[in-house]
C-alpha positions as a Markdown table, in Angstrom:
| # | Residue | x | y | z |
|---|---|---|---|---|
| 1 | Unk | 236.3 | -44.9 | 25.0 |
| 2 | Unk | 235.5 | -42.7 | 22.0 |
| 3 | Unk | 232.0 | -41.3 | 21.5 |
| 4 | Unk | 229.8 | -43.3 | 19.1 |
| 5 | Unk | 230.1 | -40.6 | 16.5 |
| 6 | Unk | 233.8 | -41.0 | 16.4 |
| 7 | Unk | 233.7 | -44.7 | 15.7 |
| 8 | Unk | 232.9 | -44.4 | 12.0 |
| 9 | Unk | 235.2 | -44.3 | 9.0 |
| 10 | Unk | 232.8 | -41.9 | 7.2 |
| 11 | Unk | 234.3 | -39.0 | 9.3 |
| 12 | Unk | 237.6 | -39.5 | 7.6 |
| 13 | Unk | 236.5 | -40.4 | 4.1 |
| 14 | Unk | 235.2 | -37.5 | 1.9 |
| 15 | Unk | 233.8 | -37.7 | -1.6 |
| 16 | Unk | 235.6 | -35.0 | -3.7 |
| 17 | Unk | 234.9 | -34.1 | -7.3 |
| 18 | Unk | 238.2 | -33.6 | -9.2 |
| 19 | Unk | 238.9 | -31.2 | -12.0 |
| 20 | Unk | 238.6 | -34.1 | -14.4 |
| 21 | Unk | 235.0 | -34.5 | -13.2 |
| 22 | Unk | 235.6 | -37.8 | -11.4 |
| 23 | Unk | 234.4 | -38.5 | -7.9 |
| 24 | Unk | 237.1 | -39.9 | -5.7 |
| 25 | Unk | 237.6 | -40.5 | -2.0 |
| 26 | Unk | 240.0 | -38.3 | -0.1 |
| 27 | Unk | 241.0 | -39.5 | 3.3 |
| 28 | Unk | 241.1 | -36.8 | 5.9 |
| 29 | Unk | 243.6 | -36.9 | 8.7 |
| 30 | Unk | 242.6 | -35.9 | 12.3 |
| 31 | Unk | 245.3 | -34.5 | 14.5 |
| 32 | Unk | 245.1 | -33.8 | 18.2 |
| 33 | Unk | 244.5 | -30.2 | 19.0 |
| 34 | Unk | 246.8 | -28.2 | 21.3 |
| 35 | Unk | 245.7 | -27.7 | 24.8 |
| 36 | Unk | 243.1 | -24.9 | 25.4 |
| 37 | Unk | 242.3 | -23.2 | 28.7 |
| 38 | Unk | 238.8 | -24.1 | 30.0 |
| 39 | Unk | 238.2 | -20.6 | 31.3 |
| 40 | Unk | 239.7 | -18.2 | 28.8 |
| 41 | Unk | 240.0 | -20.4 | 25.8 |
| 42 | Unk | 243.6 | -19.3 | 25.2 |
| 43 | Unk | 246.4 | -21.8 | 24.2 |
| 44 | Unk | 248.0 | -23.6 | 27.1 |
| 45 | Unk | 251.8 | -23.4 | 27.5 |
| 46 | Unk | 252.5 | -27.0 | 28.0 |
| 47 | Unk | 256.0 | -28.6 | 28.5 |
| 48 | Unk | 257.8 | -30.0 | 25.5 |
| 49 | Unk | 257.2 | -33.5 | 26.6 |
| 50 | Unk | 253.4 | -33.0 | 26.3 |
| 51 | Unk | 253.8 | -32.3 | 22.6 |
| 52 | Unk | 252.7 | -34.8 | 19.9 |
| 53 | Unk | 255.1 | -37.8 | 19.5 |
| 54 | Unk | 257.0 | -37.3 | 22.7 |
| 55 | Unk | 254.2 | -37.9 | 25.1 |
| 56 | Unk | 254.3 | -41.7 | 25.2 |
| 57 | Unk | 257.5 | -42.1 | 27.1 |
| 58 | Unk | 257.0 | -39.2 | 29.4 |
| 59 | Unk | 255.5 | -39.5 | 32.9 |
| 60 | Unk | 252.2 | -37.8 | 33.7 |
| 61 | Unk | 253.8 | -35.2 | 35.9 |
| 62 | Unk | 256.2 | -34.3 | 33.1 |
| 63 | Unk | 253.3 | -33.5 | 30.7 |
| 64 | Unk | 251.5 | -31.0 | 32.9 |
| 65 | Unk | 252.5 | -27.9 | 34.9 |
| 66 | Unk | 252.9 | -28.9 | 38.6 |
| 67 | Unk | 250.3 | -26.5 | 40.1 |
| 68 | Unk | 246.6 | -26.7 | 40.9 |
| 69 | Unk | 244.5 | -27.1 | 37.7 |
| 70 | Unk | 247.7 | -27.7 | 35.8 |
| 71 | Unk | 247.0 | -28.6 | 32.2 |
| 72 | Unk | 243.4 | -27.5 | 32.5 |
| 73 | Unk | 243.4 | -23.8 | 32.9 |
| 74 | Unk | 246.1 | -21.3 | 32.1 |
| 75 | Unk | 248.3 | -19.7 | 34.7 |
| 76 | Unk | 246.8 | -16.3 | 34.0 |
| 77 | Unk | 243.3 | -17.6 | 34.6 |
| 78 | Unk | 244.4 | -19.4 | 37.7 |
| 79 | Unk | 246.0 | -16.2 | 39.0 |
| 80 | Unk | 242.8 | -14.2 | 38.4 |
| 81 | Unk | 240.7 | -16.9 | 40.1 |
| 82 | Unk | 242.9 | -16.9 | 43.2 |
| 83 | Unk | 242.9 | -13.1 | 43.5 |
| 84 | Unk | 239.1 | -13.0 | 43.0 |
| 85 | Unk | 238.6 | -15.7 | 45.7 |
| 86 | Unk | 240.8 | -14.0 | 48.2 |
| 87 | Unk | 239.0 | -10.6 | 47.7 |
| 88 | Unk | 235.6 | -12.2 | 48.4 |
């Protein structure tokens, strides 16, 4: 369920003043952002089936890397975490 702040049309509708000095409503489109790593903030390298438009027909395992924390943190951050945990 979306947050209450997302349930309004006023997020998408913006009043814009045109060069002819009229005020009109421009509708703003919201797109899904690409996956970001929760640790480093870098862009996740997701499979092609996880991309926009293809994801509906794909299974859940096809949309995420098949490893611990797959689809949440990047492989580089996971590698660093495993090495750090083994050294402690």
